[in-house]
MARBA-3410 file (N, C-alpha, C, O; in Angstrom, 1 decimal):
137
0.5,-1.1,-0.3,-0.1,0.0,0.1,1.1,1.3,0.1,1.0,2.4,-0.4 ~ 2.1,0.9,0.7,3.0,2.3,0.5,3.5,2.5,-0.6,3.7,3.7,-0.9 ~ 3.9,1.6,-1.4,4.3,1.9,-2.5,3.2,2.5,-3.8,3.6,2.5,-5.0 ~ 2.1,2.9,-3.5,0.9,2.5,-4.1,0.8,4.2,-3.8,0.7,5.0,-4.8 ~ 0.8,4.5,-2.6,1.1,5.8,-2.8,1.8,6.8,-2.8,1.3,7.9,-2.8
3.0,6.6,-2.7,4.5,6.9,-3.7,4.1,7.1,-5.1,4.5,8.1,-5.6 ~ 3.5,6.4,-5.6,2.5,6.2,-7.1,1.8,7.5,-7.2,2.0,8.3,-8.0 ~ 0.9,7.6,-6.3,0.0,8.5,-6.6,1.1,9.7,-6.3,1.8,10.2,-7.2 ~ 1.1,10.1,-4.9,1.9,11.5,-4.5,2.7,11.8,-6.3,2.5,12.8,-7.1 ~ 3.7,10.6,-6.7,4.2,11.1,-7.8,4.2,11.5,-9.2,5.1,11.8,-10.0
2.3,11.3,-9.2,1.9,11.5,-10.5,0.5,12.5,-9.7,-0.3,12.8,-10.5 ~ 0.4,12.8,-8.5,-0.5,14.5,-8.4,1.0,15.4,-8.7,1.0,16.4,-9.5 ~ 2.2,15.2,-8.0,3.2,16.1,-8.7,3.4,16.3,-9.7,3.9,17.4,-9.9 ~ 3.1,15.6,-10.8,3.2,15.6,-12.3,2.3,16.5,-12.8,2.3,17.6,-13.3 ~ 1.3,15.5,-12.2,-0.3,16.8,-12.5,-0.2,18.6,-11.8,-0.5,19.5,-12.6
0.0,18.8,-11.1,0.6,19.7,-10.4,1.8,20.9,-11.3,1.7,22.1,-11.5 ~ 2.7,19.9,-11.7,3.8,20.5,-12.5,3.1,21.1,-13.5,3.0,22.3,-13.6 ~ 2.6,20.0,-14.7,2.2,20.5,-15.9,0.5,21.5,-15.8,-0.1,22.2,-16.5 ~ 0.2,21.0,-14.8,-0.9,22.3,-14.7,-0.2,23.5,-14.5,-0.3,24.3,-15.4 ~ 0.9,24.0,-13.1,1.6,25.1,-13.6,2.0,25.9,-14.2,2.1,27.1,-14.0
2.5,24.7,-15.6,2.9,25.0,-16.6,2.3,26.2,-17.8,2.5,27.2,-18.4 ~ 1.0,24.9,-17.3,0.0,25.3,-18.8,-0.3,26.8,-18.3,-0.4,27.7,-19.1 ~ -0.5,27.0,-16.6,-1.3,28.0,-16.1,0.0,28.9,-16.3,-0.3,30.1,-16.2 ~ 1.2,28.7,-16.4,2.5,29.6,-16.9,2.2,30.6,-17.9,2.2,31.8,-18.0 ~ 1.7,29.1,-19.3,1.7,29.4,-20.6,0.7,30.3,-20.7,1.1,31.4,-21.2
-0.8,30.4,-20.2,-1.8,31.5,-20.6,-0.9,32.7,-20.1,-0.5,33.5,-20.9 ~ -0.8,32.7,-19.5,-0.2,34.2,-18.3,0.7,34.5,-19.3,0.8,35.7,-19.7 ~ 1.5,33.6,-19.9,2.7,34.3,-21.4,1.4,34.9,-22.3,0.9,36.0,-22.5 ~ 1.3,33.7,-22.6,-0.1,34.8,-23.9,-0.6,36.2,-23.5,-1.0,37.2,-24.2 ~ -0.5,36.1,-22.1,-1.8,37.0,-21.3,-1.0,38.5,-21.6,-1.5,39.6,-21.8
0.7,38.1,-21.4,1.3,39.4,-21.1,2.0,39.3,-22.8,1.9,40.4,-23.3 ~ 2.4,38.6,-23.6,2.6,38.6,-24.8,1.7,39.6,-25.4,2.0,40.7,-25.9 ~ 0.5,39.1,-25.2,0.0,39.7,-26.2,-0.4,41.2,-25.8,-0.7,42.1,-26.7 ~ -0.3,41.6,-24.0,-0.2,43.1,-24.1,0.9,43.8,-24.3,0.9,45.1,-24.4 ~ 1.9,43.0,-24.5,3.7,42.9,-25.0,3.1,43.8,-26.9,3.1,44.9,-27.5
2.7,42.6,-27.2,3.1,42.7,-28.6,2.2,44.0,-28.9,2.8,44.9,-29.4 ~ 0.7,44.2,-28.7,-0.4,44.9,-28.8,0.4,46.1,-28.6,0.5,47.0,-29.5 ~ 1.1,46.2,-27.3,1.3,47.7,-27.3,1.9,48.9,-28.2,1.6,50.1,-28.6 ~ 3.7,47.3,-28.2,4.6,47.9,-29.4,3.9,48.0,-30.7,4.0,49.0,-31.4 ~ 3.3,46.7,-30.9,2.8,47.0,-31.8,1.8,48.8,-32.4,2.1,49.5,-33.3
1.3,48.9,-31.8,0.8,50.7,-32.1,1.7,51.6,-31.7,1.3,52.7,-32.0 ~ 2.2,51.6,-31.5,3.8,52.5,-30.6,4.8,52.0,-31.5,5.9,52.2,-30.8 ~ 5.0,51.8,-32.1,6.0,51.2,-32.7,6.2,52.1,-34.3,7.3,52.4,-34.9 ~ 4.5,52.5,-34.7,4.3,53.8,-35.7,4.3,54.9,-35.9,4.2,55.6,-36.9 ~ 4.7,55.1,-34.2,4.4,56.8,-33.8,5.5,57.4,-33.2,5.6,58.6,-33.0
6.6,56.2,-32.8,8.0,55.9,-31.8,8.9,55.2,-32.3,8.6,54.1,-32.9 ~ 10.3,55.6,-32.0,11.4,54.5,-32.1,10.9,53.5,-31.3,10.5,53.7,-30.2 ~ 11.0,52.4,-31.9,11.0,50.9,-31.6,11.7,50.5,-30.6,11.3,49.3,-30.3 ~ 12.7,50.9,-29.8,13.1,50.2,-29.0,12.4,50.8,-28.0,11.9,50.1,-27.1 ~ 12.1,52.0,-28.1,11.4,52.8,-26.8,9.7,52.4,-26.8,8.9,52.5,-25.8
9.3,51.8,-28.0,8.2,51.0,-28.1,7.8,49.6,-27.7,6.8,49.1,-27.3 ~ 9.1,49.4,-27.9,9.4,47.9,-27.2,9.4,47.8,-25.6,8.9,46.9,-25.0 ~ 10.1,48.7,-25.1,10.4,48.9,-23.8,9.3,49.2,-23.3,8.7,48.3,-22.5 ~ 8.6,50.5,-23.6,7.1,50.7,-22.9,6.5,49.3,-22.6,6.4,48.8,-21.5 ~ 6.0,48.6,-24.1,5.2,47.4,-23.9,5.7,46.7,-23.1,4.9,46.3,-22.3
6.9,46.1,-23.0,7.4,44.7,-22.1,7.2,45.7,-20.4,6.6,45.0,-19.5 ~ 7.5,46.7,-20.1,7.1,47.0,-18.8,5.6,47.5,-18.7,5.1,47.3,-17.6 ~ 4.7,48.1,-19.5,3.8,47.4,-18.8,3.2,45.8,-18.7,2.3,45.4,-17.9 ~ 3.9,45.0,-19.5,3.4,43.8,-19.5,3.9,43.0,-19.1,3.6,41.8,-19.3 ~ 5.3,43.6,-18.2,5.5,43.0,-16.5,5.3,43.0,-15.3,5.5,42.2,-14.4
4.6,44.4,-15.3,3.7,44.4,-14.2,2.5,43.4,-14.1,2.0,42.8,-13.1 ~ 2.0,43.4,-15.6,0.1,42.1,-15.8,1.3,41.2,-15.2,1.0,40.8,-14.1 ~ 2.1,41.0,-15.5,2.7,39.3,-15.6,3.0,39.3,-14.3,2.3,38.2,-14.1 ~ 3.4,39.5,-13.4,4.2,39.8,-12.3,2.3,39.0,-11.2,1.9,37.9,-10.8 ~ 1.5,40.7,-11.2,0.2,39.8,-10.8,-0.2,38.5,-11.4,0.1,37.5,-10.7
-0.7,38.3,-12.6,-1.0,37.1,-13.0,-0.6,36.1,-12.5,-1.3,35.4,-11.9 ~ 1.4,36.0,-12.8,2.5,34.9,-12.0,2.0,34.7,-10.9,1.2,33.7,-11.0 ~ 2.0,35.2,-9.8,2.0,35.3,-8.5,0.8,34.5,-8.0,0.7,33.7,-7.1 ~ -0.4,35.1,-9.2,-1.8,34.3,-8.1,-2.3,33.3,-9.2,-2.9,32.3,-8.9 ~ -1.9,33.6,-10.5,-3.2,32.7,-10.8,-2.2,31.4,-11.2,-2.9,30.3,-11.1
-0.6,31.0,-11.6,0.5,30.5,-12.5,1.1,29.9,-10.8,1.1,28.7,-10.9 ~ 1.4,30.3,-9.7,2.0,29.2,-8.8,1.7,29.5,-7.4,2.4,29.2,-6.4 ~ -0.2,30.7,-7.7,-0.6,30.6,-6.0,-0.5,30.8,-5.0,-1.2,30.5,-4.1 ~ 1.1,32.0,-4.9,1.1,33.2,-4.0,0.9,33.9,-3.8,0.5,34.6,-4.8 ~ 1.1,34.5,-2.9,1.2,36.4,-2.8,2.0,37.0,-3.3,3.2,36.8,-3.1
1.6,38.3,-4.0,3.2,38.8,-4.5,3.5,39.8,-3.2,2.8,40.3,-2.4 ~ 4.4,39.8,-3.3,5.4,40.7,-2.4,6.6,41.1,-3.3,7.2,40.7,-4.4 ~ 6.8,42.0,-2.5,8.1,43.3,-2.9,9.2,42.0,-3.1,9.4,41.5,-4.2 ~ 9.9,41.3,-1.9,11.1,40.7,-2.7,10.6,39.4,-3.9,11.4,38.5,-4.2 ~ 9.3,39.6,-4.4,9.0,38.6,-5.4,9.3,39.0,-6.2,10.0,38.4,-7.1
8.5,40.5,-6.4,8.7,41.6,-7.4,9.7,41.6,-7.9,9.9,41.1,-9.0 ~ 10.8,42.0,-7.0,12.2,42.6,-7.2,13.0,40.8,-7.8,14.1,40.4,-8.4 ~ 12.2,40.4,-7.5,13.5,38.7,-8.3,12.7,38.0,-9.0,12.8,36.8,-9.5 ~ 11.7,38.8,-9.2,11.3,39.0,-10.9,11.7,39.5,-11.8,11.8,39.0,-12.9 ~ 12.0,41.3,-10.9,12.7,42.0,-11.6,14.5,41.5,-12.3,15.2,41.9,-13.2
14.5,40.8,-11.5,16.6,40.7,-11.4,16.3,40.0,-12.8,17.1,40.1,-13.7 ~ 14.7,38.8,-13.1,15.2,37.7,-13.6,14.5,38.4,-15.1,14.6,37.7,-16.1 ~ 13.8,39.8,-15.2,13.5,40.1,-16.7,14.3,41.3,-16.8,14.1,42.0,-17.8 ~ 15.3,41.6,-15.8,16.2,42.2,-16.4,16.7,41.5,-17.4,16.5,41.7,-18.6 ~ 17.5,40.4,-17.0,17.8,39.6,-17.8,17.4,38.8,-19.0,18.0,38.4,-20.0
16.2,38.7,-18.8,15.2,38.9,-19.9,14.5,39.7,-20.8,13.7,39.2,-21.6 ~ 14.7,41.2,-20.7,14.8,42.2,-21.4,15.9,42.3,-22.4,15.8,42.6,-23.6 ~ 17.3,42.0,-21.6,18.2,42.3,-22.2,18.4,41.5,-23.9,18.7,41.9,-25.0 ~ 18.0,39.8,-23.0,17.7,39.3,-24.6,16.5,39.9,-25.7,16.7,40.3,-26.8 ~ 15.4,39.7,-25.1,14.6,40.6,-25.8,15.3,42.2,-27.2,15.3,42.3,-28.4
15.7,42.8,-26.3,16.6,43.7,-27.0,18.1,43.1,-27.7,18.8,43.9,-28.3 ~ 18.4,42.2,-27.7,19.3,41.5,-29.0,18.8,41.1,-29.9,19.2,40.9,-31.0 ~ 17.8,40.8,-29.2,17.1,39.3,-30.2,16.3,40.3,-31.4,16.3,40.2,-32.6 ~ 15.6,41.4,-30.6,15.0,42.5,-31.2,15.9,43.3,-32.8,15.4,43.4,-33.9 ~ 16.9,43.6,-32.4,17.7,44.3,-33.0,18.7,43.2,-34.1,19.3,43.5,-35.2
18.6,42.3,-33.5,18.8,41.5,-34.7,18.2,40.7,-35.8,18.5,40.6,-37.0 ~ 17.1,40.2,-35.0,16.1,40.2,-36.6,16.0,41.4,-37.4,16.0,41.3,-38.7 ~ 15.8,42.8,-36.7,15.4,43.6,-37.5,16.7,44.1,-38.9,16.6,44.4,-40.0 ~ 17.9,43.9,-37.8,19.2,43.5,-38.6,19.4,43.0,-39.9,19.9,43.7,-40.8 ~ 19.0,41.8,-39.9,18.5,41.4,-40.8,17.5,40.9,-41.3,17.2,39.8,-41.8
17.1,41.9,-41.0,15.7,42.1,-42.4,14.3,41.9,-42.1,13.3,42.4,-42.7 ~ 14.5,41.1,-41.0,12.5,40.9,-40.3,11.7,42.2,-40.5,12.3,43.2,-40.5 ~ 10.5,42.2,-40.6,10.2,43.6,-40.8,10.4,44.3,-39.0,11.1,43.6,-38.3 ~ 9.9,45.7,-38.3,9.5,45.5,-37.4,8.4,45.2,-36.9,8.3,45.2,-35.7 ~ 7.6,45.1,-37.4,5.9,45.4,-37.3,6.2,43.5,-36.6,5.9,43.3,-35.4
6.9,42.3,-37.5,7.2,41.1,-37.2,8.2,40.4,-36.0,8.1,39.4,-35.2 ~ 9.2,41.5,-36.4,10.6,40.9,-35.5,10.4,40.2,-34.2,11.0,39.1,-33.9 ~ 9.3,41.1,-33.3,8.7,40.7,-31.8,9.0,38.9,-32.1,9.6,38.0,-31.6 ~ 7.9,39.2,-33.4,7.6,37.1,-33.0,9.0,35.9,-32.8,8.9,34.8,-32.2 ~ 10.1,36.2,-33.4,10.3,35.1,-32.9,11.2,35.3,-31.9,11.8,34.4,-31.3
11.5,36.8,-31.7,12.0,36.5,-30.0,11.3,36.3,-29.1,11.8,36.1,-28.0 ~ 9.7,36.3,-29.3,9.2,35.5,-28.2,9.3,34.1,-28.5,9.1,33.3,-27.6 ~ 9.5,33.9,-29.3,9.6,31.8,-29.6,11.0,31.5,-28.6,11.0,30.9,-27.5 ~ 12.6,32.6,-29.7,13.7,32.2,-28.3,13.2,32.9,-26.6,13.4,32.0,-25.7 ~ 12.9,33.6,-26.3,13.1,34.1,-25.1,12.1,33.5,-24.3,12.7,33.4,-23.2
10.8,32.9,-24.3,9.9,32.7,-23.4,10.3,31.4,-22.6,10.1,31.1,-21.5 ~ 11.1,30.7,-23.7,11.0,29.7,-22.9,12.1,29.4,-21.5,12.0,28.8,-20.5 ~ 12.9,30.1,-22.1,14.6,30.5,-21.2,13.1,31.1,-19.7,12.7,30.6,-18.6 ~ 12.6,32.4,-20.5,11.7,32.9,-18.9,11.5,32.1,-18.1,12.0,32.1,-17.0 ~ 10.6,31.1,-18.5,10.0,29.7,-17.2,10.2,29.8,-16.8,9.7,30.2,-15.8
12.1,29.3,-17.1,13.1,28.6,-16.0,13.8,29.8,-14.8,14.4,29.6,-13.8 ~ 13.4,30.6,-15.1,14.2,32.0,-14.2,12.6,32.6,-13.4,12.8,33.1,-12.2 ~ 11.4,32.5,-13.9,10.8,33.3,-12.6,10.4,32.3,-12.4,11.1,32.1,-11.4 ~ 9.5,30.7,-12.7,9.6,29.5,-11.5,10.5,29.3,-10.4,10.2,28.5,-9.5 ~ 11.6,30.0,-10.5,12.5,29.9,-9.9,12.6,30.5,-8.5,12.8,30.1,-7.4
12.4,32.0,-9.5,12.1,33.4,-8.1,10.6,32.7,-7.5,10.5,33.1,-6.3 ~ 9.5,31.9,-7.8,8.0,31.9,-7.1,8.7,31.0,-6.1,8.8,31.1,-4.9 ~ 9.2,29.8,-6.9,9.4,28.6,-6.5,10.7,28.5,-5.5,11.5,27.5,-5.7 ~ 11.1,29.4,-4.3,12.6,29.2,-3.9,11.6,29.2,-3.0,10.5,29.6,-3.2 ~ 12.2,28.5,-1.5,11.8,27.8,-0.4,11.5,28.7,0.5,10.6,28.5,1.3
12.3,30.0,0.4,12.4,31.3,1.3,11.6,32.0,0.7,11.8,32.3,-0.5 ~ 10.1,32.4,1.9,9.2,33.2,1.5,9.2,34.3,2.1,8.4,35.1,1.8
END
């Protein structure tokens, strides 16, 4: 009976991680949509890098609260916000590097964010999960 319980517990942990990843994906889609929508409108009237940064910052705050409450079901805190901010500084630099690289090689400024998202978002999950799932609360 003990072994079966361990198997059930293992299965529950796997399911929890799967659902956690799915919730992360939903939040990511929402945050990415906010980011791209703001960028798409602003890039027509201001510098592309500034438009991208404004979209990134607004989506960051939406992402933080959704990630706290929905993805990992924890209360937001300044500690977590600064931890997420640290992860997002690296993330932001990767975004800007790839955005400018794709535009440099000829991808239109309207479409350049799309491959950036595809490259950078999976890396972001690892960093964000570390911040929100750290043992010290």
